N, C-alpha and C positions, 0 to 999 in steps of 0.2 A: 638341633645343633646350636650351641650357644655362640654368641658373638665374642670377639676378642676383647679382653679387658686389660687395662693398664695395671701395672704393679705385679708383684709375684703372685702367681696363681698355680695351685696344685691341679694338674690335669690328669694325673694317675698316681697311684701309690708309689712314692719314691721319685716322682718327676714334677719339677716346678718349671713353669715357663715365665720368662720376662721378655718384654718387647723393647728392642733397641729404639732410641729416639731418632729414627731416620725414615719417617713416613714419606711417601711420594708416589707418583704414577706407576713406578716399577716395583716398589717395595710394599705397597699397600700400607697397613698400619705401622709397619716397621719390620725389621728382621726379628724372627723368633729365636731367642737364646734359651737353651734348656739346661737345667741343673738336674743331673740324673744320679740317683743313689742316695742312701741314707748314711753312708760312711763305710768305705771310701766313696767319693763322688767324682763325676766328670762333668765338665761344661762343654756342651755342643754349640758351636758357632757363637762366640762371644759378641759378634756384631761389631759395631763401630767403637772407635777409641774415645769413649766418653766416660769421664770420671764417675758420674753418678750411676751410670749403667753398670760399669765394672764393679763398683762398690756394692751395688744391689745384688749382683750375681754372687759375690763372695758371701754376702750376708744371708743369702737364701740357702746356701749349702748347709745341711744339717750335720755334716761331718767333714773330714779332711778332703780337700780337693786334690786329686792325684794326677789328673790329666786334662788337657784341653783337646777336644776333637773338632776337626774342621771338615765340613762336607765338601767344600770346594773353595778355591782361592779367588773368589770375587770379593771386592773391597767391603761390601755390605755384610759379609759374613766373617771376614778375617781382620777387620780394622783394629779390633782390640785384642787380638789373639796373642801377639808377641808381648805386649805390655802386661797382660794378665798372667801369662806363663812366667815371665821374669819376676813379677811380683810374688807369685806363689812358689817359684822355683820348681816348676813342673814342666814336662815335655809337651810340645804341640804335636799332635798326630794328624797326618793328612796323606793323601795319595801322592805317589811319586811323579806322576805325569806333569811336566811343566806346561803352562798355558802360554799361548802366543798372542792372543787378542786381549780382550778385557780381562784384567787381572790386578791383584794387589802386588805391585812390583816390590814392595818392602817386605812382603811376607815370605817366610820360609819355615818348613817343618823341622822338628828335631828328630822325629821318628816317622818312617813311612809305613803306611798300612796298605796291605794288599787285600784283594777279595778273599773273604773267609777268615781274615784275622779277627781276633776277639779281644775285648777289654773286659776284665773281671772287676766288678764293683760290688764286692760282698755277694749278696744274693742275686744281683743283677749282672747278666752278661750281655754285652752288646757285640753284635757281629757286623763287621764291615761288608757291605755289598757294593761292588763297583758298578755304578750306573751312569756311564757316559751318555751324553745327549745334550743336556743343558751346558755341560762343560766336560772336557775330556777327563778331568781328574775327579769327577764327582763320586762321592761315597754317600750311601745311605747307611743308617745304623739300625739293626733289627734286634729287638728284645723278643726272642722267639717264644719264651714262656708265656708271654702275654699277647703276642701278636701285634705289638706296638712298633711302628716304623717311624724313625726320625728321617724324614724324606728330603731335607734340604730343599733345593729348588727343582728336584725331579717331579715333585707334586706341590702345587700351590693352591690355596683355597680361593675359589671364585674368580681367578684370573688364569690366563693362558701362560704357560711356561715359555720363556723366551729361548729360542734356539739360534745362536749366533755363530756362524763360521768365523774363524777357522777352528775354534775349539769345540763348538757345538755342531751336532749333526743330526738330521731328522731320522735317518735310518738307525743310527745308534740309539737315539731316544726311544723309538718304537721297540727296538729289541730289548732295551732296559725295562720298559713297561711290561713287555711280554714275560720277561724273567720274573719281575716282581709279582705278577699275577699267579705265578706257580708257587709262590712262597706262602706260608701260613700267616698272612697279614690280616688283622682285624680292624685296626685303627691307624690313622696316619696323623703324625705331628709334623706339619709342613714347615718350610722355611719362612713362609709368610702367610698370615691369616689364621683362621679358626681351625680347630681340630676337625678331622674328617672321619666319620664313622662309615660302616659298610665299605671297607677299603677296596674289596674286589670289584664292587659296583663302580666306585669312583674311578679305579684304574681302567675298567672297561669303557667307561664314558669318555675318558681322555683319549683312548685309542680311537674310538668311534669319531670323536670330534676331529682329530688330526687327519684321519683318512677322508672324512667329508671335506675338509679344507683342501686336502691334496686333490680331490676330484674337482673342486672349484678352480684351482690353479690350472689343472690340466684342461678344463673346459675353456678358461680364459685364453690359454695358449692356442687352443685349436680355433677359437673365434677370431684371432688376429690375422689380418691379411698379410701383414709383414711381421718381421721380428718385433717382439715387444720387450718391455723391461719389467723388472720386479716392481719398480715404482708405479708403473701404469697398472699392473695387475692389482697391486695393493690399493690403489685409488678406486678401482672397480669393486673390490671385495669389502673395503672399509670406507664407504663414502662419508660417513658421519664421524670419523675418528678424530679424537683430540689432536690438534696439530702437533703437539709435543711428542706424539707417539707415531707420527707418519714414517719417520726413518726406521723405527723399530719394526713397524709393520712390513715395510719393504724388505727388511732383513729376514723376517719370517717367511715371506714369499720366496726369497732367494734360497732359503734352506729347503723349501719344498721343491723348487726347481732343480736344485742339486740332487735331491733324491730321485726326481723323475729322470734326470740324466743317468743316474746309476741304474735305473730300471730300463733304460733304453727308450724312454718316452719323451725326452726333450734334449735339445742340444744348444749349447752356447754358440752365438754368432758374434760377428764383430759389432752388431748393433743391439744385441740383447739376447733374447731367447726365442726359439722356434720349436715346433713339434719335431720329433725325430722320426 
């Protein structure tokens, strides 16, 4: 598997990737933006509102751009969407579910896409797959004829996808992964990081990792004499974590605890969490 490179890169016939200039602990090299089609074209996840990046997206399109598609309304994916759509006089397509937590408050879609909706781009047809988990409004886009999935933040390369309540949910995420494993997916174009081959193996590994982490959280809960907190469990599970990511790690543990509560294996107390 090749490393991510800067600049416009053709990753499949009719698909060009550009990386937005927003690298960081949560975004990796930056948000992946995709130009899909040879005319007409669509842009998936324009990323941040940066002049050079938006100019590069337009320049990379080999034909008329007719739509902007957004996987979910987090700022690192939507920051440039409105400005780009207005510049091109095209519609922004996204799922209708409003987010309550982390979100781009200035973002709005012109057209809502539901599960199974399709966008025709000449010889390429993209099918919207509703995949809540990372965010309640999350869409993946599947090019069935090639098995290429534009996964947004449902799958990321080399890092764990963040599940943040109230819009993210671990049970919904696992259900979305199970659904994706039943589809004819061969390759994954993630929202961050390199391309992923052997898609079904990758998806199975993610599920295995999440269930293993869930077992660790359950064990930590059982080992506590009194009620414990997500922060305390996170400190136990991630002792060497970058201090900048400690809050995010605790939020991940919280999402597992909420799932365990749904399964009748944990309960919230006034002081934190305890086994049920």
